[in-house]
Structure formats: structure tokens, C-alpha cells
N, C-alpha and C positions, 0 to 999 in steps of 0.2 A: 057363460057370457064372456065375450072377448071385447077388448077395446084396443084401439091403435089408430095410427094415422094412415089415411088413404092417399096413395100417390096417384096423381093425375097422369095418365099416359101421355097426354099432350105436353104437359110440363117436362116429363122425362125426355120426350122426343126433342123438345126445344133445347134442353140442356145438352143433349148429345150433338145436336146441330151446331150449337154455340161452341162446343169443344172442337168439333171438326173444323169450323171456320177459323178458330184460333190457331189450330195446327197448320191449316193451309196458309194463314197469314204469316206465321213464323217461318214456314218453309219458303214462302215467296221472298221474305226479307233476307233470308240466308242466301238464296240464289242470287238476289240482286246484289248483295254485298260481295259475293264471290265473283260476280261478273265485273263489278266495278274494280275489284282488286286484281283482275286478270291483266297480264301485260298487254294484251291486244286491245283493251278497252279504249285508250286514248286514240289509237290509230283508226279504229272502226268508227268512233264517235266523230273525230275530226274529218275523216274521209266522207262519212255520210252527210255531214253538214256542208262540206265543200261541194259535193254533188248537188245537194239541195239548193245551195246558193247559186250555182251555175244555172240550174233550171229556173230559178226565180229571175235571174238577170236576163235570161232569154225571153221569159214571158213579159217582164217589165224592165226594159233596158234603162240604164241610168248613166250618169256622167262617168268620166274616167276616175274621178275621185271616189264616187260611190262604188264603182266596180272594184277598185283596189281595196277599199276599206272592207267591203263585204267578203271578198275572197281571203284577204289576210286574216281577218277576224275568225273565219271558219277554219282555215288551214292551220293556223297557229295552235289549235287545240291538240294537234297530233304530238307536239313536243311538250305538252303541259306537265306530264308526270316526270319526264326526264329533267326538265328545267322549269320549275314552277314560276319563276319571275316572268316567263313569257306571257303569263296571264295579263300583265300590264299592257303588253302589245295587243292582246286580244280585245281588251276593253277599249283601248285608245282607237284601234282600227274600227271597232264597231261604232263608236261615237262619231268618228270621221265619216264613215259610210252613211250614217243617218243625217249628219250635217250637210252632206252633199246633195241630198234629195229629201223632199218632204215625205216620201214613202218610207215606211219602217218595215224592212224585210224580216220575215220570220227567222231566217238564218242568223241575222244580226241579234235578234232577241235571244235566241237559244245560246249562241256563242258568248254573248255578253253576260248572260246569267251564269253560265258555267265558269267564265273567267272571273267574275266577282266572287263566286263561291270558292274557287281555287285560291284566290288571294286571301280570303279569310281562313280557309282550311289549312293552308301551308304557312300562314303568318308571314307572308313575304314582307309586309310592313305592318305597323300597328293598325288595327281596324279603324281607329279614328282617322288616321292619315289616309287610309284607302278610301273611306267614305267621303272625306273632305275633298280628295282629289277627284273622285267620281262626280261629286256634286258640282265642283267647279267646271268639269268637262261638260256636264249636262247643261249648265248655265251658258257656256260658250256655244253649244249646239242651238240652244234656244235663241240666243242673240243672232246667230247666223240666220235662223229661220225668220226672225223678225225683220232682219235686213232684206231677206228675199221677198217677204210679203210687201214691204214698202216699195221695192223696185217693180213689183207686179201691179202697182196702183190699187192694192187692196186697202180698204179702210182700216187704218191702224190707229188706235187711240193714243193720245199723247200721254207720256209717263206722268204718274201721279193724278191723272184725271180719272173720272168714273170708268170702270171696267178696264183700266190700264193694267192692273195686277193680274188679270186673267191671261195676259200675254205670257206670263211666266209659269202658268200651270204645267206646261210641258217639262220645264226644268225641275219643278217640284215633284212631278210624277216619276221622272227618271231618277231623281235623288232617292226617293222612297224605295224604288225597286232595287237600286244599287245597295242601299242600306240593308234591306231585307236579305239579299243574297249573301253579302259579306258577313252579316251576323249569323246566318245559318251555317256557313262554313266554319266560322269561329266557334260556334256552339258544338259542332261535331268534333272539332279538334279538342276542345276542352273536355268533352265527354270521353273521348278516347284516352286522353292523358289521365283523367280521373280513373278510368278503368285499369290502365296500366299501373298507376300508383296503388290502387286497391289490390291488384294481383301481386305486386311486389311486396306489399305489406302482409298479405296473407301468406306468401311464401316464406317471408322472414318469421312470421308467427309460427308456422308449421316447423320451421327449422329450429326455433327456440324450444318449442314443445318437445321435439325429438331429442334435442340436446339435454333438456331437463330430464326426460325419461331415461336417457342413457346414463346420466350422472346418478339418477336414483337407483338404476340397476347396478351400476358400479359400486355404489355405497352398500347395497344389499349383499352383493357378492363379497365385499370386504368384511361385512359383519359376519357372514357365514364362515369365511375363512378364519377370521379371528376367533370366533366362538367355538368352532369345531376342530378345524385342522390344527390351529395354533395350540390349542389345549392338548390335543392328542400328541403332537410332536414334542411339546415340552414335557409331557409325562414320560415319553420314551427316553428323553435325555436324562431326566431325574432318576428314573428307575435303573437305567443302565449305569449311571454314575454311582448310585448307591449300592448296586449289586456287587461292585468290586470290593466293598467294605463289609457288607452284611452276609455275603455268601462264604461259608467256611470251606477251606480246602480247594480254593481255586488254583488252577495251574497258571503259570505266567502267560501261556498262550491264551487261555480263556480270559484272564484279566485284560490282556491287550485287546481281545475281541470286544469286551464290554466298553473299553475306552474308545475304540473305533466307532461303536454304535453311538456312544454319547457325543463324540465329536461330529459325526455325520448329522445327528439330530440338531446340534447347535448350529451347524452350518445351514441346515434347512430352515431353522428359525430365522437366521439372518436374511436369507433369501425371501422368506415369507414376509418379514417386516418390510423389505424393499418393495415387494409386490403390493402389499397393503398400502404403502405410501403412494404408489402409482395410482391405484384404484381410487384412493381418497382425494387425489389432487384433481380439481376441476380442469376440464380441457382449456387449453390456452394459457395455463399457468405453468411455471417451472416446477419440476419435481422437487420435493424436499431433499435436503442433503442426506446422503446415505450414511448409515452408521458403520458400514464396513466397505472396504474397497471392492470393486467388481473383480471377479476372477479373470485372469489373463492367461496367455499361453505359457507364462512362467510357472503357472500352477499345474501344468499337465503332469509333471513328475509326481506331485502329491496325489493327483487323481489316479494315476497308475498304481501308486502305493496303496491307496484305499481299495482299489480293485483286488490287489494281491492279499490285503488283510482279510478280506471276506472269503478267501479261498480260491480266487481266480488266478490264472497265470497270465501275466501281461508283460510286454516289453515296449519301451519307448525308443524310437529312432528319430533323430533330428539330423537333417541335412541342410546345407546352406548356412549363411551367416544370419544370426538372430538380429532382426531389425524391429524397432518399435512400430507397431501398426496402430491405426485409429482404434479408439475404444470399441466401436461397434464391431469391427473385424475380429479383435481379440476375443470379445465376449461370444460372438457367434461361433468361432472356431472351437472355443472351449466347450460351449454347450453341445455342439455336434459330437465332439469326442466323448463327453459325459453321457449323452444319450446312447451312443453306439456301444460303449462299455456296459451300460445298464442292460441293453438288449442282449448283449453277449452273455451276461450272467443269467438272464431270464430264459433265453431260448437255446443257449449252447453251454450249459453248466459243465465245468471241467475243461472246456476247450482253451487252447492257447491263443491269446489275442495279441496282435502287434499293432501299435499306434505309430504311424509314420507321419512326420510333418516336414515339409520341404519349403524353405524360404527361397523361392525362385528369383533368379537375377532379373527377370522381366516383370517384377512386382506382381507375381501370381503366387498366392499361398495355396499349397496343395496339401490336403489332409486325407490320409487313408487309414481306416481301421478295419483290419482283416482278422478273422478267426478261422480255425480249422475244424469247426463243428459240422453240423449236417447241411448247412447252407440254406436253411429255410427261415422265413420270417412270418409272423402272424398276418393272416389275410393277404398273403402274397405281396408284401411290401406296402399294404394300404393302411398300416396301423397309425395311431395318432402320433407315436414317436417319430416315425419316418416322415410323416407329413410335417411335423414341427421342424425337423432338420431341414427339409426342403424349403420351408418358409424362411428359416434363418439364413440359408444360403442366398435365396432370392432377395432378401432384404438388403444385402450388401452388393447386389449385382452379380452374384455367383451362381453356380449350379451344383447340384448334388445328384449322384446316382447310387442306387443300392440294389444289391442282388447277389446272385451266386458268383464267387470269385473264379478266376481262371484255373486255379489249382484246387477247387473245392472250397467249402466253407462259405462264409458270408462276407461280402466286401462293401464297405461304405466309403465312397470317394467324393470329396468336395473340392472344388476349385473356386477360390475367392480372390478375384482381382482387386487390389487395394490401391491402385493408382496407375497413372500413365507415365511412360518413360520420358 
């Protein structure tokens, strides 16, 4: 025995038809909006209405005032988008054309409605001022027509007598039409402003969420570095320091080696604390004060000595007059040399490395690190170390090249311009 709901095929067909109608309506609205936003829209609209006005004037000729008002009202629509205040001329010319003749031309109706809509859409003036001005113009047109009827010996009731207010039905009707067109334009403008504000608020919210996610990720990375890397490096420093006192029979060279390991570990701990401070500092705030000074080019000699202490052969050559550089340039040059020496120890053990630094007279700092090893690098120069060196050089507006040297071995060359002459 089964139970369930039976679907009426007719209802399903009506649902699909309603969905299709909704899609067609949406597509039609999108096409209409695209056409209205097209640059050619005002020219085509104004041109078409002007042609229609000419045809109407041929079929139903009017006075010079009427002809001028009809043509100006239609033709002025061509400049409506480039200069929205021209809509005032459109409306005024339309009322003038209607006042010059009792006939209300279709072209005047169309151009007048578009002009009123544009006045509200572009907020040329406050909607209340626009409506009041339009109503006053409609009253003037009505008074002109009343005067025309009286000169044509038509029965015109005296003001304040029975049926006298019916004389002003024309001005009332025109005022209502003007009010509706202006309010429609103002409503469209308000809706678009609301949509833009909503989009801006949504973009700001997304940006804040991304920033919060990035700060959370930075905090997570900082925790991992502190809990894992920091602990491991500190253990290396402690064990290397204690080994010099607990291991019997150490030679002076071995004791110096342990001291070098401990010193390098302590230096790494200082750098790690600085990195943790950067990661824990929210974006837009200043970094906390560093517990140790940043390394500069004055520390290159110590860096070369550390390279020699772990078994490498290195030489430092300095040319040019030592000049103080901005902190970012000093740090970038030091890190590039540090990474190049590290790569030399890893990929060319036992090779002789020469570190050359040239303080150029044209404010161009040149750094060369060359070894006489096999001349190869991991991944053909695509390692993370080489990528980091290139990024450091680019950060200060310089460039870096790495590859086989002209005399063999591996060469890292960086040019860091630090100012203009």
C-alpha cells in the first residue's frame, strides 16, 4: 500500500509557463535598461519625436508659437543626457506649444513626460520646486486658453459662479501628470542610490570579513611558529650552550663550533620574535618596538665569519665609500647575502665564496655573491630562496639575477637603486 501526493500535470505546466514568463519579463527589462543606458538613446528618441512632430504639424498646422514650441520640445531631448537641465527647456517649450493652440500634439505629450521624468531622475532641482513650477506653467496655459475661449465668443462662466471651477480642470490635469512623471524619475533615482549604497556596504562587509579572516590566519601562524619552531630553536640554543660544559675532552675548535651554533640559534630566536610581533600586529597599526636592531650592511663581516665558522671559505670585498642607506635597503641587501651564503653551503659545500658589495657613485648599490662550485641551483633557479631574494630586490625597486657565473660556479647579482642624483 502506498501513499503520496499526486501532482496535477496541468498545475506543473502552469508553473513552468509562469517561470518562463518571469524569465522573459526579466530579459525584457534588462534589454530595456541596456537600451536606455546606450549613448545613442537620447539622439534616437529626440530624432524620432522631432520627425513625428514635423508630421503632426504638417497634418495639423499651428501658429508660429505652437510650431516653435513643438519642435524645440522634441529636439531638445537629444541633449538631455549630456546636459540634464535642458529638460527645463523641454517642459517649458511643450507648455508654450500647447498654450499657442487648443490642440495637444502627441509629440508634446511624449517630450513633456520625458522632460519631467528627467528633471526628477537627475534632481536638477528639488522635486517640490519642479512640481510647483510645472503646476504654475499649467495654470498659465489654462488662463491663456480661457482668454482664447472668451475672444471666440464661447460661453465662459464667471469666476466663483456655478461650474466656474471646471474651467481649471485642464491645469489640474496637467499638474497631476507633471507630478506623476517627476515623482517617477525621483523614485528611480532614489532606488539606484539605495542599490549603490547597498553594494558599497556589501563590499565593505566582504572586505572586513576578509581582513578578519587574514588576521585570524596570521594569529594561527603566529601560534604555530611560537609553539613549534620557537621551542625547537630554543632547545638547539640551550643544548649547544650546555654541550660546551658537559661534554668532556672538547677541542677548542669544537667548543667554538658549539658556541657558533648557540649564537646562530639565539639570533634566529630574535628574528622569530620580530616575525611573531609582525604577525600578531593587526593591519593598519604600527609594529611593536623590536627587541634587537635590524641587521645592516655593517653586519656583513659577521655574516661572512659565521660562514667560515661552519666550514665554508668566504671573502668579503667592499668597494666605494660606505654611505648610510634607508633601513629597507640595508635589510634587503643583508638578507640577499645571507640567503646566497646559505645556498652556497647547501648546494656547493667546500666551495670558495666571494661576497662583493659596491656603493656606486650614482646611488646604485650592487651586490654580488659568487662561488666556484658546480654552478647549479635546486629547480634551475626556481627555489623558494631565490624567489625570496628576487622579491626582496623588487620590494626596493631593484632587480636580481641568479645563474651560472661567467667563470663557472653560481652567481647572484642584485642591483638596488636607493635614490636619485
